[in-house]
C-alpha positions as CSV (number, residue, x, y, z in Angstrom):
1,M,11.0,-31.0,20.6
2,K,12.8,-30.3,17.3
3,K,9.7,-31.0,15.3
4,N,7.7,-28.6,17.5
5,W,10.2,-25.9,17.1
6,H,10.3,-26.5,13.4
7,H,6.6,-26.0,13.1
8,S,6.2,-23.1,15.6
9,S,9.0,-21.1,14.1
10,F,7.1,-21.0,10.8
11,H,4.6,-18.6,12.4
12,H,7.4,-16.0,12.9
13,W,7.9,-15.4,9.1
14,P,4.9,-13.2,8.5
15,I,5.7,-11.3,11.8
16,L,9.3,-10.7,10.7
17,F,8.1,-9.7,7.2
18,A,5.6,-7.2,8.6
19,F,8.1,-5.6,10.9
20,L,10.6,-5.1,8.0
21,L,8.0,-3.9,5.5
22,P,8.3,-0.2,6.3
23,F,12.0,-0.3,5.7
24,G,11.8,-1.7,2.1
25,G,14.9,-3.0,0.5
26,V,16.1,-6.3,-0.9
27,V,16.0,-7.9,2.6
28,L,12.3,-8.5,2.1
29,S,12.9,-10.6,-1.0
30,W,15.3,-12.7,1.1
31,V,12.7,-13.1,3.8
32,I,10.2,-14.4,1.3
33,A,12.8,-16.8,-0.2
34,L,13.7,-18.3,3.2
35,W,10.0,-18.4,4.2
36,A,9.2,-20.3,1.0
37,L,12.1,-22.7,1.6
38,H,10.8,-23.4,5.1
39,S,7.3,-24.0,3.8
40,F,8.6,-26.8,1.5
41,T,9.6,-28.8,4.5
42,L,6.0,-28.5,6.0
43,I,3.9,-29.5,3.0
44,K,3.2,-32.9,4.3
45,S,2.2,-31.8,7.8
46,N,1.0,-28.2,7.6
47,F,-0.5,-27.7,4.1
48,Y,-4.1,-26.9,3.0
49,P,-4.5,-28.5,-0.4
50,T,-8.0,-27.1,-0.9
51,A,-7.4,-23.5,0.0
52,W,-6.4,-22.7,-3.6
53,R,-10.1,-22.7,-4.5
54,K,-10.8,-19.6,-2.5
55,P,-11.5,-16.5,-4.7
56,A,-9.3,-14.4,-2.4
57,F,-6.4,-16.8,-3.2
58,L,-7.2,-17.2,-6.9
59,F,-7.5,-13.5,-7.9
60,P,-3.9,-12.4,-6.9
61,V,-2.5,-15.6,-8.6
62,L,-4.6,-14.9,-11.7
63,F,-3.1,-11.4,-11.8
64,F,0.4,-12.9,-11.8
65,V,-0.5,-15.3,-14.5
66,A,-2.0,-12.6,-16.7
67,T,1.2,-10.6,-16.1
68,V,3.3,-13.5,-17.3
69,I,1.2,-14.0,-20.4
70,S,1.3,-10.3,-21.2
71,A,5.1,-10.2,-20.7
72,L,5.6,-13.2,-23.1
73,G,4.0,-11.1,-25.9
74,S,6.0,-8.0,-25.2
75,A,8.8,-6.8,-27.5
76,N,10.8,-5.1,-24.7
77,A,12.2,-8.3,-23.1
78,K,14.0,-6.4,-20.3
79,E,10.9,-4.5,-19.1
80,A,8.8,-7.7,-19.5
81,H,11.3,-9.6,-17.2
82,T,11.2,-6.8,-14.7
83,A,7.3,-6.9,-14.7
84,I,7.3,-10.6,-13.9
85,E,10.0,-10.3,-11.2
86,V,8.4,-7.5,-9.2
87,K,5.0,-9.2,-9.3
88,L,6.2,-12.5,-8.0
89,S,4.7,-11.5,-4.7
90,F,1.2,-12.1,-6.3
91,L,2.1,-15.7,-6.5
92,L,4.3,-16.3,-3.5
93,L,2.5,-14.5,-0.7
94,P,-0.9,-16.1,-1.4
95,Y,0.9,-19.5,-1.4
96,L,2.6,-18.8,1.9
97,L,-0.4,-17.2,3.7
98,F,-3.3,-19.1,2.4
99,L,-2.0,-22.7,1.9
100,F,-0.5,-23.2,5.4
101,H,-1.7,-23.4,8.9
102,Y,-1.1,-20.4,11.2
103,R,-2.2,-20.0,14.8
104,F,-5.1,-17.6,14.9
105,G,-3.2,-15.1,17.0
106,T,-0.5,-14.9,14.4
107,F,-2.6,-12.4,12.5
108,Y,-2.8,-10.0,15.4
109,K,0.9,-10.4,16.2
110,T,1.7,-9.7,12.6
111,I,-0.3,-6.5,12.6
112,G,1.2,-5.5,16.0
113,W,4.7,-5.9,14.7
114,Y,3.8,-4.1,11.5
115,L,2.9,-1.1,13.7
116,A,6.2,-1.5,15.7
117,G,8.1,-1.5,12.4
118,L,6.3,1.8,11.4
119,V,7.2,3.4,14.7
120,V,10.8,2.3,14.6
121,S,11.3,3.4,11.0
122,L,9.7,6.8,11.9
123,L,12.1,7.2,14.9
124,L,15.1,6.6,12.6
125,L,13.8,9.0,10.0
126,L,13.2,11.7,12.7
127,A,16.6,11.1,14.1
128,N,18.1,11.6,10.6
129,G,15.9,14.7,10.2
130,L,17.2,16.1,13.5
131,I,20.8,15.6,12.3
132,S,20.0,17.3,9.1
133,Y,18.3,20.2,10.9
134,L,21.3,20.7,13.2
135,K,23.5,20.9,10.1
136,S,21.4,23.0,7.8
137,G,18.8,24.6,9.9
138,T,16.0,23.0,7.8
139,F,14.0,19.9,8.8
140,P,13.6,17.6,5.8
141,Y,10.2,16.5,4.4
142,Y,8.8,14.6,1.4
143,M,11.6,12.8,-0.5
144,S,14.3,14.2,1.8
145,F,12.4,12.8,4.8
146,S,11.2,9.4,3.5
147,A,14.6,7.7,3.1
148,F,13.4,4.1,3.1
149,L,10.5,4.3,0.7
150,H,9.0,6.7,-1.8
151,P,6.8,9.1,0.2
152,S,3.6,7.8,-1.5
153,Y,4.3,4.2,-0.6
154,F,5.3,5.2,3.0
155,S,2.2,7.2,3.4
156,M,0.1,4.3,2.3
157,Y,1.8,2.0,4.9
158,L,1.3,4.6,7.6
159,S,-2.4,5.1,6.7
160,L,-2.9,1.3,6.9
161,G,-1.2,1.4,10.3
162,I,-3.6,4.1,11.5
163,V,-6.6,2.0,10.4
164,F,-5.2,-1.1,12.1
165,L,-4.5,0.9,15.3
166,M,-8.0,2.4,15.3
167,V,-10.1,-0.6,14.3
168,L,-8.4,-3.7,15.9
169,P,-8.6,-4.5,19.6
170,H,-5.4,-3.2,21.2
171,K,-4.8,-6.1,23.6
172,T,-4.5,-8.5,20.7
173,L,-2.0,-6.3,18.9
174,M,0.4,-5.3,21.7
175,P,-0.5,-5.1,25.4
176,V,1.2,-1.7,25.7
177,L,-1.4,-0.2,23.4
178,Q,-4.0,-0.7,26.1
179,N,-2.6,2.3,27.8
180,K,-4.5,5.3,26.5
181,L,-1.5,7.6,26.5
182,V,0.6,5.1,24.5
183,F,-2.2,4.6,22.0
184,L,-2.7,8.4,21.6
185,A,1.1,8.9,21.2
186,V,1.4,6.2,18.6
187,L,-1.6,7.5,16.7
188,I,-0.3,11.1,16.6
189,F,3.2,9.8,15.7
190,L,1.8,7.9,12.7
191,C,-0.2,10.9,11.6
192,M,2.8,13.1,11.9
193,G,4.7,10.6,9.6
194,V,2.1,11.1,6.9
195,I,2.4,14.9,7.1
196,L,6.2,14.7,7.0
197,A,6.2,12.3,4.0
198,A,4.1,15.1,2.4
199,S,2.5,12.9,-0.2
200,K,-0.6,14.8,-1.5
201,I,-2.7,11.7,-1.8
202,G,-1.4,10.5,1.6
203,M,-2.6,13.7,3.3
204,V,-6.0,13.4,1.5
205,I,-6.4,9.8,2.6
206,L,-5.4,10.7,6.2
207,A,-8.1,13.4,6.2
208,L,-10.6,10.7,5.1
209,V,-9.7,7.6,7.0
210,L,-8.9,9.1,10.4
211,P,-12.4,10.5,11.0
212,L,-14.0,7.3,9.5
213,A,-11.9,5.0,11.7
214,G,-12.5,7.3,14.7
215,I,-16.3,7.1,14.2
216,Y,-16.0,3.3,14.1
217,K,-13.8,3.1,17.2
218,F,-16.0,5.3,19.3
219,R,-19.4,4.3,17.8
220,S,-20.7,2.9,21.0
221,Y,-20.0,6.1,22.9
222,F,-21.6,8.6,20.5
223,S,-23.7,11.3,21.8
224,L,-24.1,14.9,20.4
225,K,-21.5,16.2,23.0
226,K,-19.0,13.4,22.3
227,S,-19.4,13.7,18.6
228,L,-18.7,17.5,18.7
229,L,-15.7,16.8,20.9
230,L,-14.4,14.2,18.4
231,I,-14.8,16.7,15.5
232,L,-13.1,19.4,17.5
233,G,-10.2,17.1,18.3
234,F,-9.7,16.4,14.6
235,I,-9.8,20.2,13.8
236,V,-7.3,20.9,16.6
237,L,-5.0,18.2,15.4
238,G,-5.2,19.5,11.8
239,F,-4.5,23.0,13.0
240,L,-1.4,21.9,14.9
241,F,-0.1,20.1,11.9
242,T,-0.5,23.2,9.7
243,R,1.6,25.2,12.1
244,L,4.2,22.5,12.8
245,F,4.7,21.4,9.1
246,P,3.8,24.3,6.8
247,E,6.0,23.0,4.0
248,S,4.1,19.8,3.7
249,L,0.7,21.5,3.7
250,N,2.0,23.9,1.0
251,R,2.5,20.9,-1.3
252,L,-1.2,20.2,-0.9
253,S,-2.4,23.7,-1.4
254,S,-0.3,24.0,-4.6
255,I,-3.0,22.1,-6.4
256,Q,-5.3,25.2,-6.5
257,H,-2.6,27.2,-8.4
258,I,-2.7,24.9,-11.4
259,H,-4.2,26.3,-14.6
260,Y,-6.3,23.2,-15.5
261,Q,-7.3,24.6,-18.9
262,Q,-3.8,25.6,-19.9
263,L,-1.4,22.9,-18.6
264,N,2.3,23.5,-19.1
265,K,3.6,20.6,-21.2
266,A,7.1,21.1,-19.9
267,S,6.0,20.8,-16.3
268,T,7.4,18.3,-13.9
269,E,5.2,19.5,-11.0
270,S,3.7,16.3,-9.6
271,T,0.0,17.1,-10.0
272,E,0.3,19.0,-13.3
273,V,2.4,16.3,-15.0
274,R,0.0,13.6,-13.9
275,L,-2.9,15.5,-15.6
276,L,-0.9,15.7,-18.8
277,I,0.0,12.0,-18.6
278,W,-3.6,10.9,-17.9
279,Q,-4.6,12.8,-21.0
280,Q,-2.2,10.8,-23.0
281,C,-3.4,7.6,-21.4
282,M,-7.0,8.4,-22.4
283,D,-5.8,9.1,-26.0
284,V,-3.9,5.8,-26.4
285,L,-6.4,3.6,-24.5
286,P,-8.5,2.8,-27.6
287,K,-5.4,1.7,-29.5
288,A,-4.5,-0.8,-26.7
289,G,-7.2,-3.2,-27.7
290,F,-8.6,-6.0,-25.5
291,F,-5.2,-7.4,-24.5
292,G,-3.3,-4.2,-24.1
293,F,0.1,-3.3,-25.4
294,G,2.0,-5.7,-23.2
295,V,3.5,-5.1,-19.7
296,G,6.9,-4.7,-21.3
297,D,5.9,-2.3,-24.0
298,V,3.4,0.0,-22.3
299,N,5.9,2.5,-21.0
300,D,7.6,2.7,-24.5
301,V,4.2,3.5,-26.0
302,L,3.7,6.3,-23.4
303,Y,7.2,7.7,-24.0
304,Q,6.5,7.9,-27.7
305,H,3.3,9.8,-27.2
306,Y,5.0,12.2,-24.7
307,F,7.6,12.9,-27.4
308,E,5.0,13.4,-30.2
309,N,2.9,15.7,-28.1
310,D,5.7,17.8,-26.6
311,L,5.4,16.6,-23.0
312,S,9.1,17.3,-22.4
313,G,8.9,17.0,-18.6
314,A,7.3,13.6,-18.7
315,Y,9.5,12.4,-21.6
316,E,12.8,13.5,-20.1
317,H,12.0,11.8,-16.8
318,R,10.6,8.7,-18.4
319,L,7.4,8.8,-16.3
320,N,5.0,5.9,-16.3
321,A,1.2,6.3,-16.2
322,H,1.2,7.4,-12.5
323,N,-2.2,5.6,-12.2
324,Q,-2.2,1.9,-11.7
325,Y,-5.5,1.4,-13.4
326,F,-4.3,3.1,-16.6
327,Q,-1.0,1.3,-16.3
328,T,-2.7,-2.1,-16.1
329,L,-5.4,-1.4,-18.7
330,L,-2.8,-0.2,-21.2
331,G,-0.4,-3.0,-20.4
332,M,-2.6,-6.1,-19.7
333,G,-5.9,-5.1,-21.3
334,Y,-9.4,-5.4,-19.9
335,L,-8.8,-8.7,-18.1
336,G,-5.9,-7.3,-16.1
337,G,-8.0,-4.2,-15.4
338,L,-10.9,-6.2,-14.2
339,I,-8.7,-8.3,-11.8
340,L,-7.1,-5.2,-10.4
341,L,-10.6,-3.6,-9.8
342,T,-11.6,-6.8,-8.0
343,L,-8.5,-6.7,-5.8
344,T,-9.0,-3.0,-4.8
345,I,-12.6,-1.7,-5.1
346,G,-13.7,-5.3,-4.8
347,L,-12.1,-5.5,-1.4
348,S,-14.0,-2.5,-0.1
349,T,-17.2,-3.9,-1.6
350,W,-16.7,-7.3,0.0
351,G,-16.0,-5.5,3.3
352,L,-19.3,-3.6,3.0
353,L,-21.2,-6.8,2.3
354,K,-19.5,-8.6,5.3
355,R,-19.7,-5.5,7.5
356,N,-16.0,-5.6,7.9
357,V,-14.7,-2.0,8.3
358,L,-11.1,-3.1,8.2
359,M,-11.5,-4.4,4.6
360,V,-13.6,-1.3,3.6
361,L,-10.9,1.1,4.7
362,A,-8.0,-0.9,3.4
363,G,-9.6,-1.2,0.0
364,L,-10.3,2.6,0.1
365,I,-6.6,3.3,0.8
366,F,-5.4,1.0,-1.9
367,T,-7.9,2.4,-4.5
368,L,-7.0,6.0,-3.9
369,N,-3.3,5.4,-4.0
370,F,-3.6,3.4,-7.2
371,C,-5.5,6.4,-8.8
372,V,-2.4,8.6,-8.6
373,E,0.5,6.2,-8.6
374,S,1.5,3.1,-10.6
375,M,2.3,1.4,-7.4
376,L,2.6,-2.1,-8.7
377,Q,5.6,-1.2,-10.9
378,T,8.0,-1.4,-8.0
379,S,8.6,-4.1,-5.4
380,A,7.8,-1.8,-2.5
381,G,4.3,-1.2,-3.9
382,N,3.8,-4.8,-4.7
383,L,5.0,-6.2,-1.4
384,G,3.0,-3.8,0.7
385,F,-0.2,-4.2,-1.3
386,V,-0.2,-8.0,-1.7
387,F,1.0,-8.7,1.8
388,I,-1.8,-6.7,3.5
389,L,-4.4,-7.8,1.0
390,V,-3.7,-11.5,1.4
391,L,-3.1,-11.2,5.2
392,L,-6.6,-9.7,5.6
393,T,-8.4,-12.1,3.3
394,A,-6.6,-15.2,4.6
395,F,-7.3,-14.2,8.2
396,Y,-11.0,-13.6,7.4
397,D,-11.2,-17.0,5.7
398,K,-9.6,-18.8,8.7
399,K,-11.9,-16.8,11.1
400,E,-15.0,-17.9,9.2
401,K,-14.0,-21.6,9.0
402,R,-12.7,-21.6,12.6
403,Y,-9.4,-23.2,11.6
404,S,-7.2,-24.2,14.5
405,V,-3.7,-25.4,14.8
């Protein structure tokens, strides 16, 4: 009995991690540490010694190895150490999810509890917002609303949750989702969370993935009439959001007021300062060489160029590349950039080849977020990206091979 409990309890670690993921914080690092310690006791009885050969396992690990090599060659030891520390998930999560047996249903339970974590975190944020509203008369949004995570990261988590909810069978996630009213309530709730988080890219991604996931979900019911009703439903939902959350939509509409030919170098406005930074990234890219400046030195190089070119806003706030592809190319060179492309765009490409819409949409969400944020520079971005990436690919591998426990 003791041995059976010891083995069965191992299946609860990914479920616990998924539920806590939307809350962020150091507790996730402790969960991984305890999960890894538990795994060491099961190596003799629950280990897949050959799973390391899978490309889906090797590419994340290779990204970590490339990070370590780049860090060893960096002059800024503090930044180099931080880069290794925050990217440990690229090593540990593939080890934990690929190299051990899990019951097949664990994947669905993990996604189901991930959705539960999103709902609970949103409830807490709304309660906090209501308290703030009663005190000040203004309901918070953007940074003031998203207390657990940066709004861009939280929006990415929510968008992934929307895709899971729309694409995966409800009865395998949580039985309560089979109720159409509950399903609709959770869907609207998650969409509302994206709008309140007010990340520009988050709202753009929502406008893309919600119709695509909706088309997939209702593909067998399509007729001209039902297609028009679905489109009308999205339009009505969008109209309601513009009326309920005008401040959030104002952030998105602010893009059209930027003078793209005459950017203000002192600007700290999110879109304008990104455009200025990306210009600097393009200017310094030829100097980075094949191996890059080093993950510990890349930000110092950018800060120097901000200073030399009078980008006072970006320089004073010590802003990174705000584009993970630029950040990786400049820091780790072309090898790192190629691996990152494989992990993001490659995921969508693989999904297209395998006709797996879940991977297509997840890859799309990752790719678009990485285009406007250096998400892998923080633990929140790393943990969310690597966990979902490895969870999807490890599950797909087990499904193909019909592993059973």
